[in-house]
Structures are given as C-alpha cells and as structure tokens.
C-alpha positions as CSV (number, residue, x, y, z in Angstrom):
1,X,-73.7,-21.1,70.1
2,X,-70.4,-19.5,69.2
3,X,-70.3,-17.5,72.5
4,X,-70.9,-20.6,74.7
5,X,-68.0,-22.4,73.0
6,X,-65.8,-19.4,73.7
7,X,-67.1,-19.4,77.2
8,X,-65.9,-22.9,77.5
9,X,-62.7,-22.5,76.0
10,X,-62.0,-19.7,78.4
11,X,-63.2,-21.7,81.5
12,X,-61.1,-24.7,80.6
13,X,-57.9,-22.5,80.3
14,X,-58.4,-21.2,83.6
15,X,-59.1,-24.6,85.5
16,X,-56.6,-25.8,87.6
17,X,-55.0,-29.0,86.2
18,X,-53.2,-31.5,88.0
19,X,-50.9,-31.9,84.9
20,X,-50.4,-29.8,81.8
21,X,-48.5,-32.0,79.3
22,X,-46.6,-30.6,76.1
23,X,-44.0,-31.8,73.6
24,X,-41.6,-30.5,70.9
25,X,-42.6,-29.3,67.7
26,X,-41.8,-31.0,64.5
27,X,-43.0,-30.2,60.9
28,X,-46.8,-30.7,61.0
29,X,-46.7,-33.9,63.1
30,X,-47.7,-31.9,66.0
31,X,-51.5,-32.5,64.8
32,X,-51.4,-36.3,65.1
33,X,-49.5,-36.1,68.3
34,X,-51.8,-33.5,69.8
35,X,-54.7,-35.5,68.8
36,X,-53.5,-39.0,70.2
37,X,-52.4,-37.3,73.7
38,X,-56.1,-35.8,73.7
39,X,-57.5,-39.1,73.5
40,X,-55.2,-40.7,75.9
41,X,-55.3,-38.3,79.0
42,X,-57.8,-38.1,81.7
43,X,-59.3,-34.5,80.5
44,X,-60.4,-34.0,84.1
45,X,-57.0,-34.0,85.6
46,X,-54.7,-33.2,82.3
47,X,-54.6,-30.5,79.9
48,X,-52.7,-30.9,76.4
49,X,-50.7,-27.6,75.6
50,X,-50.2,-27.5,71.9
51,X,-46.5,-26.4,71.5
52,X,-45.7,-23.0,69.7
53,X,-44.6,-23.1,66.0
54,X,-40.8,-22.8,65.7
55,X,-39.7,-19.2,65.4
56,X,-36.5,-17.0,66.0
57,X,-37.5,-17.1,69.6
58,X,-37.6,-20.8,70.0
59,X,-33.9,-21.3,68.7
60,X,-32.9,-18.0,70.6
61,X,-34.0,-19.5,73.9
62,X,-32.7,-22.8,73.2
63,X,-29.3,-21.8,72.4
64,X,-28.9,-19.6,75.4
65,X,-29.0,-22.8,77.6
66,X,-27.5,-25.4,75.4
67,X,-24.0,-26.5,75.2
68,X,-22.4,-24.9,72.1
69,X,-21.4,-28.3,70.7
70,X,-25.0,-29.7,70.9
71,X,-26.8,-30.0,67.5
72,X,-29.4,-27.9,66.2
73,X,-32.4,-30.1,67.1
74,X,-31.4,-30.2,70.8
75,X,-31.5,-26.4,70.8
76,X,-34.8,-26.2,69.1
77,X,-36.4,-28.7,71.5
78,X,-34.9,-26.8,74.4
79,X,-36.5,-23.6,73.0
80,X,-39.9,-25.7,72.6
81,X,-39.6,-26.9,76.3
82,X,-38.7,-23.6,77.7
83,X,-41.8,-21.7,75.9
84,X,-44.1,-24.7,77.0
85,X,-42.9,-24.4,80.4
86,X,-43.4,-20.6,80.7
87,X,-46.9,-21.2,79.3
88,X,-47.6,-23.5,82.4
89,X,-46.7,-27.0,81.3
90,X,-45.3,-29.3,84.2
91,X,-45.0,-32.6,82.1
92,X,-42.8,-32.8,78.9
93,X,-42.5,-35.7,76.4
94,X,-39.8,-36.5,74.2
95,X,-39.4,-39.3,71.6
96,X,-36.0,-39.1,70.4
97,X,-33.2,-41.7,69.1
98,X,-31.4,-42.8,66.3
99,X,-28.1,-41.1,67.0
100,X,-26.6,-39.2,69.9
101,X,-30.1,-37.6,70.3
102,X,-31.3,-40.9,71.8
103,X,-29.3,-39.9,75.0
104,X,-30.0,-36.0,75.1
105,X,-33.4,-36.6,77.2
106,X,-31.2,-36.9,80.4
107,X,-29.0,-33.8,79.7
108,X,-32.2,-31.6,78.6
109,X,-34.0,-32.6,81.7
110,X,-30.9,-31.9,84.0
111,X,-30.3,-28.2,82.1
112,X,-34.1,-27.3,82.5
113,X,-34.1,-28.3,86.5
114,X,-31.0,-26.5,87.0
115,X,-32.8,-23.5,85.5
116,X,-35.5,-24.2,88.2
117,X,-38.4,-25.3,86.3
118,X,-40.4,-28.0,88.5
119,X,-41.8,-30.7,85.8
120,X,-41.8,-34.2,84.9
121,X,-40.2,-35.6,81.8
122,X,-41.4,-38.6,79.9
123,X,-39.1,-40.0,77.4
124,X,-40.8,-42.7,75.0
125,X,-37.4,-43.7,73.8
126,X,-34.9,-44.5,76.7
127,X,-32.0,-47.0,77.1
128,X,-34.2,-49.8,76.7
129,X,-35.5,-48.5,73.3
130,X,-39.1,-48.1,72.6
131,X,-41.2,-50.9,74.4
132,X,-45.2,-50.7,73.9
133,X,-45.7,-51.8,77.6
134,X,-43.1,-49.4,78.9
135,X,-44.8,-46.8,76.8
136,X,-48.1,-47.6,78.2
137,X,-47.1,-47.5,81.9
138,X,-45.7,-43.9,81.3
139,X,-48.8,-42.6,79.7
140,X,-50.7,-44.0,83.0
141,X,-49.2,-41.0,84.7
142,X,-51.6,-38.8,82.9
143,X,-54.6,-41.2,83.1
144,X,-54.7,-44.1,85.6
145,X,-57.7,-45.7,84.2
146,X,-56.3,-46.0,81.0
147,X,-56.9,-49.4,79.5
148,X,-54.4,-51.3,77.4
149,X,-56.7,-51.7,74.6
150,X,-57.8,-48.2,74.4
151,X,-54.2,-47.1,74.5
152,X,-53.3,-49.4,71.4
153,X,-56.4,-48.3,69.5
154,X,-55.3,-44.5,69.6
155,X,-51.5,-45.3,69.0
156,X,-52.5,-47.2,65.7
157,X,-54.8,-44.4,65.0
158,X,-52.2,-41.9,65.4
159,X,-49.8,-43.9,63.2
160,X,-52.3,-44.0,60.6
161,X,-52.8,-40.3,60.8
162,X,-49.2,-39.8,60.4
163,X,-49.3,-42.3,57.2
164,X,-52.2,-40.2,55.5
165,X,-50.4,-37.0,56.3
166,X,-47.5,-37.9,54.8
167,X,-48.7,-39.6,51.7
168,X,-51.0,-36.3,51.0
169,X,-47.9,-34.2,51.7
170,X,-45.5,-36.0,49.4
171,X,-48.0,-35.8,46.5
172,X,-48.4,-32.2,46.9
173,X,-44.5,-31.8,47.2
174,X,-44.1,-33.7,44.1
175,X,-46.8,-31.8,42.1
176,X,-46.5,-28.4,43.8
177,X,-45.1,-26.7,40.6
178,X,-47.1,-28.5,38.0
179,X,-50.4,-26.6,39.4
180,X,-52.5,-24.9,36.7
181,X,-53.2,-21.4,37.8
182,X,-53.0,-20.1,41.6
183,X,-51.6,-22.4,44.1
184,X,-54.7,-24.5,45.9
185,X,-52.7,-26.9,47.6
186,X,-51.7,-24.6,50.4
187,X,-55.3,-23.8,51.3
188,X,-56.0,-27.5,51.3
189,X,-53.3,-28.6,53.3
190,X,-54.2,-25.8,56.1
191,X,-57.8,-27.3,56.1
192,X,-56.5,-30.9,56.2
193,X,-54.6,-30.1,59.4
194,X,-57.4,-28.3,61.0
195,X,-59.7,-31.3,60.3
196,X,-57.2,-33.8,61.8
197,X,-57.2,-32.5,65.0
198,X,-60.7,-33.7,65.5
199,X,-60.4,-37.2,64.3
200,X,-62.0,-39.7,66.9
201,X,-61.9,-42.8,64.9
202,X,-60.8,-44.9,62.0
203,X,-64.0,-44.2,60.2
204,X,-63.7,-40.5,60.6
205,X,-60.1,-40.6,59.2
206,X,-61.2,-43.0,56.3
207,X,-63.6,-40.4,55.4
208,X,-61.0,-37.6,55.8
209,X,-58.4,-39.5,53.6
210,X,-61.0,-40.1,50.8
211,X,-62.3,-36.7,51.0
212,X,-58.8,-34.8,50.8
213,X,-57.2,-37.3,48.5
214,X,-60.3,-36.4,46.1
215,X,-59.7,-32.8,46.4
216,X,-55.9,-32.7,45.5
217,X,-56.3,-35.1,42.5
218,X,-59.0,-32.8,41.2
219,X,-56.3,-30.0,40.8
220,X,-55.5,-29.7,37.1
221,X,-51.5,-30.3,36.5
222,X,-49.6,-29.6,33.6
223,X,-47.1,-31.9,31.9
224,X,-43.8,-32.7,33.1
225,X,-41.4,-30.5,31.0
226,X,-37.8,-31.5,30.2
227,X,-36.8,-27.9,31.2
228,X,-38.0,-28.0,34.5
229,X,-35.2,-28.1,37.3
230,X,-35.5,-31.2,39.8
231,X,-33.8,-30.9,42.9
232,X,-33.8,-33.9,45.4
233,X,-33.0,-33.4,49.1
234,X,-31.1,-35.7,51.5
235,X,-29.6,-35.5,54.8
236,X,-30.5,-35.4,58.4
237,X,-34.0,-35.9,59.5
238,X,-34.9,-32.9,61.9
239,X,-33.9,-30.3,59.2
240,X,-35.3,-32.2,56.5
241,X,-38.9,-32.4,58.3
242,X,-39.0,-29.0,60.1
243,X,-39.3,-26.3,57.8
244,X,-38.2,-23.5,60.0
245,X,-34.9,-25.2,60.7
246,X,-33.9,-25.3,57.0
247,X,-35.5,-21.6,56.5
248,X,-38.2,-23.1,54.5
249,X,-36.0,-24.7,52.0
250,X,-38.7,-26.5,50.0
251,X,-40.8,-23.4,49.8
252,X,-38.0,-21.3,48.4
253,X,-37.2,-24.1,45.5
254,X,-41.0,-23.9,45.1
255,X,-41.0,-20.3,44.3
256,X,-38.2,-20.8,41.5
257,X,-40.6,-23.7,39.9
258,X,-38.6,-26.6,40.8
259,X,-39.7,-30.1,41.4
260,X,-38.5,-31.0,44.9
261,X,-38.3,-34.6,46.4
262,X,-37.2,-35.9,49.7
263,X,-37.5,-39.1,51.4
264,X,-37.5,-38.2,55.3
265,X,-40.8,-38.6,56.7
266,X,-42.0,-40.0,60.0
267,X,-43.6,-43.0,58.1
268,X,-40.4,-43.8,56.4
269,X,-38.3,-43.6,59.8
270,X,-41.2,-45.6,61.7
271,X,-42.2,-48.1,59.3
272,X,-39.5,-48.3,56.2
273,X,-36.3,-47.5,57.3
274,X,-35.7,-50.9,59.3
275,X,-37.0,-52.9,56.4
276,X,-35.0,-51.0,54.0
277,X,-31.6,-51.1,55.7
278,X,-30.0,-53.8,53.6
279,X,-31.4,-52.5,50.4
280,X,-29.9,-49.0,51.3
281,X,-26.6,-50.6,52.3
282,X,-26.4,-52.7,48.8
283,X,-27.4,-49.6,46.8
284,X,-24.5,-47.6,48.5
285,X,-22.1,-50.7,48.7
286,X,-19.8,-49.0,45.9
287,X,-19.1,-46.1,48.3
288,X,-19.8,-47.2,51.8
289,X,-18.7,-50.7,53.5
290,X,-19.9,-50.0,57.1
291,X,-23.1,-48.3,58.3
292,X,-22.4,-44.5,58.9
293,X,-24.8,-44.0,61.8
294,X,-28.4,-42.7,61.6
295,X,-29.1,-41.3,58.4
296,X,-25.9,-41.5,56.7
297,X,-26.2,-44.4,54.5
298,X,-29.4,-43.1,53.5
299,X,-28.0,-39.7,52.2
300,X,-25.7,-41.8,50.0
301,X,-28.3,-44.4,48.8
302,X,-30.9,-41.9,48.3
303,X,-28.5,-39.4,46.3
304,X,-27.5,-42.3,43.7
305,X,-31.3,-43.1,43.4
306,X,-32.0,-39.5,42.5
307,X,-29.0,-39.5,39.8
308,X,-31.0,-42.5,38.4
309,X,-34.0,-40.9,38.2
310,X,-32.6,-38.0,36.2
311,X,-32.6,-35.3,39.0
312,X,-30.6,-32.1,38.0
313,X,-29.1,-31.4,41.4
314,X,-29.0,-32.6,45.0
315,X,-29.2,-30.5,48.3
316,X,-27.5,-32.2,51.2
317,X,-28.7,-30.5,54.7
318,X,-27.6,-30.9,58.4
319,X,-27.3,-29.3,61.5
320,X,-23.9,-28.3,62.8
321,X,-22.0,-30.8,64.2
322,X,-24.0,-34.1,63.0
323,X,-21.6,-36.8,62.7
324,X,-23.3,-39.2,60.7
325,X,-24.0,-36.5,57.8
326,X,-20.3,-35.4,58.1
327,X,-18.9,-38.7,57.4
328,X,-21.4,-38.9,54.4
329,X,-20.2,-35.8,53.0
330,X,-16.7,-36.7,51.6
331,X,-18.3,-39.7,49.8
332,X,-21.1,-37.5,48.2
333,X,-18.2,-35.5,46.9
334,X,-16.8,-38.3,45.4
335,X,-20.2,-39.5,43.8
336,X,-20.9,-35.5,42.4
337,X,-17.3,-35.9,40.8
338,X,-17.9,-39.4,39.1
339,X,-21.6,-38.8,38.2
340,X,-21.1,-35.1,37.0
341,X,-24.0,-34.3,39.4
342,X,-24.2,-30.9,41.4
343,X,-24.4,-31.2,45.1
344,X,-24.9,-28.1,47.4
345,X,-24.3,-28.5,51.1
346,X,-26.1,-26.5,53.9
347,X,-25.4,-26.6,57.4
348,X,-27.7,-24.7,60.0
349,X,-27.0,-23.6,63.7
350,X,-28.3,-20.7,65.4
351,X,-25.8,-18.1,63.4
352,X,-27.1,-19.3,59.9
353,X,-28.5,-16.3,58.0
354,X,-31.8,-16.9,56.1
355,X,-30.6,-14.3,53.5
356,X,-27.5,-16.1,53.0
357,X,-29.3,-19.7,52.6
358,X,-31.8,-18.0,50.2
359,X,-28.9,-16.4,48.1
360,X,-27.0,-19.7,48.0
361,X,-30.4,-21.6,46.8
362,X,-30.7,-18.9,44.1
363,X,-27.3,-19.4,42.7
364,X,-27.6,-23.1,42.8
365,X,-30.7,-22.8,40.9
366,X,-29.2,-20.6,38.2
367,X,-26.1,-22.9,37.8
368,X,-28.4,-26.1,37.4
369,X,-30.4,-24.0,34.8
370,X,-27.5,-22.9,32.8
371,X,-26.0,-26.6,33.0
372,X,-29.3,-28.0,31.6
373,X,-29.8,-25.3,28.7
374,X,-26.2,-26.3,27.7
375,X,-26.9,-29.8,27.6
376,X,-30.4,-29.5,25.8
377,X,-28.7,-27.3,23.2
378,X,-26.1,-30.0,22.9
379,X,-28.7,-32.4,21.9
380,X,-30.5,-29.9,19.4
381,X,-29.8,-30.6,15.5
382,X,-28.5,-27.8,13.4
383,X,-32.2,-26.5,12.3
384,X,-33.3,-26.3,15.9
385,X,-30.1,-24.2,16.9
386,X,-30.7,-21.7,14.4
387,X,-34.2,-21.3,15.2
388,X,-33.6,-20.8,19.1
389,X,-30.7,-18.4,17.7
390,X,-33.0,-16.2,15.7
391,X,-35.7,-16.2,18.7
392,X,-32.8,-15.0,20.9
393,X,-31.8,-12.4,18.7
394,X,-35.4,-11.2,18.1
395,X,-35.7,-11.1,22.2
396,X,-32.6,-8.9,22.5
397,X,-33.9,-6.6,19.5
398,X,-37.0,-6.1,21.4
399,X,-35.0,-5.5,24.8
400,X,-32.9,-3.0,23.1
401,X,-35.7,-1.0,21.6
402,X,-37.7,-0.7,24.9
403,X,-34.9,0.4,26.7
404,X,-34.4,2.9,24.1
405,X,-38.0,4.2,24.1
406,X,-37.5,4.6,28.1
C-alpha cells in the first residue's frame, strides 16, 4: 500500500499540469491556505505547490531583486515567489493590504516579469479591496467548473481552520513555560499541522478541534509564579506572525522561561481588528489623536493593555522602513518613561544578525529580571530580607568551596 502511494505521488509530480499555483509563506498559515486551494482547483489541470519554508536563501533571493527601500515582507515574498517559480509554478497568489503593501503586487509582478518569468498573478486584494464575487471570478481561472456554493463552503472552512489554529497556538504560547517536565506542546503542534492538511469538511474539523484541545489541556501546568518574567510583543504583522523574519523571537524567549503574549494573528486581523478600531483608538487616546496607519494604533493600545496586565517588559518589532511603526515608536518611548516600563525596539532587514538579536534579547531579559528582583526585595519585610540574605551567603560559601576544591 505504501509503495502504491509513493508511486502515485511520483506520477502526479511528473504530470503535465496546465497550472501550477503557489503562494507566499507566512507562519503556519500555509496549512489552511494549501488545504483551501486543494479543494478549489481542478485537480486534473492544476497542481498546488507548497511554498518552501522561509530560510536565509529566501531573503537573499528576494533582496537581490527588490528595491533597497522596500520593507522586509516585500523581500521575503519576492524570495518565496522566485523559489516557487524555479520549482515550476506558473500562477502566484498574493493576499496583501492594510498599508503600502497593498500596492506591492503590481511592483512584484513587474519585477518578476522583467526577470524573465512567465506566470499569471492573482491578487486577492486589489485597488477595489477584497470583494467575494471578484475573488470567486479569479478562482475560476483555476477551476472553470467551480460553483459559487462550493467556493463559499471551502472559504468558510478555511477561515474556521485559521480560527482553530490561532486558538490552539495562542493557548500554547501563553502556557509554554508552565509545562511540567519535557516540552510536549511542540510535538502536538506538529501533529496538528499535519492533520489539518487533510481536513475535508466541517465535521472532520470539529473532531480535530475537540481532539487537540483535549490533548493540550491534559498537559499538567505549574502555577503562575510572581517571579516569572512576562514579556509582550507588539508591532508589525508580518514580523509578528512569521517566526523566521524575527529570528524565532518567541522561541528564544521561551528558552529563557519567559511568558510571552502577542495579539497579532490572522484571526485578529480578519475578524476582530475592524470591530475593535474604535476601542483601540479610545484606549490610546491619551497618546494619539489620529490613526497612525496599519498596526500603529494597536502597538500603542496593546502596550497600555499589557502594562495594565502586569507585564514586565515590551518588545516592539518591525521591518526596516515600516512607516506606521516608526510613527508609533516616539509614543511608545513616552509611555515607557511615564509608566516606568522597559521597551526594547527590534528592527529587521536582510542585514540583521541573528547573534546580535539573541544577545539583545538575553540582555533585555537580564535587565527585567534584576528590576523585578529589586521590586520584590523592596516588598519584603525585615525578617524575609534576613532569610534571603542568609541563603545568598550560604550559596556564595558553597560556590567558594567548590572553586577551592577544583
């Protein structure tokens, strides 16, 4: 049976398809996007090509053919497109918007065609925004027999998959450092992504949702400790959701046993952001009067919210040249001074060093830890301070003896 599956896969890969369609990679959202496309295309004429995971090569390819002033998401996407085109893709899908990125598809298309690539470009968001009927007509290029009812069904299924993925990943992110024993979330997460690729309907998706929520909630968690360092992440959406573009910031913080929180997910951007805009502006009204563009107001409002929730520090991330986030930075600096909250600013481009970022993260963590210990020490009574002093003296004495023996 296994040999027959392998043989079928080889035959499929050698088949002459009229269209080979691909799309940019962003976080783990490639899974519901790949699943959606596989259900909508005519499989006799169209093959869906999974985009490669983003690597150093991706940004290298993208940066070589992109304008220097273009932001990092532009370059990463260009690298994705080039890798897919080199692997045989002749249809590229782009779903961008929200800031100047919404205008990038025309520039990207022109650059790639000037480089000699022959392909069809399908932007899901264009100058008219995202209209359901327009998107349906565009998808009919990939399946002339596609019915509107089927199109709507699988788009809703795709949105539901994204919602479930975000829900489970958010739970894991909030509780990663509280796992008792070895890390179990990572293995469960990998299995979740694998199983999501094969979902065919809402019934299967509901079963998957119940199964994995049960599994993650069975993992024993230790109690929240007042000594734990809590760090919130705010900033631009791409660098928030694509881990490679921020050098796996969340993973590095988890290694330091930090509790990490970030707001930006596709679920938030698609279904919550529009409804929350007035609330966001109201929360940030003490610091901003007008909309800063894209995710700028959210960076301000979410920073204030994280402070109210008792977070120890904030990390603001953005790609180089991101105008809305540059506008937000002076406001965040003012908040940092007024609220006595440390904020670290990380900017990413193709020249950024992973080692440099890691060093800054560790230094920021050490600073937060020392600040928190000083605050906790200030809250101790005289007897508790004496006990802590004695324990520190004992530790130093043991350390000295060990060094002498060595």
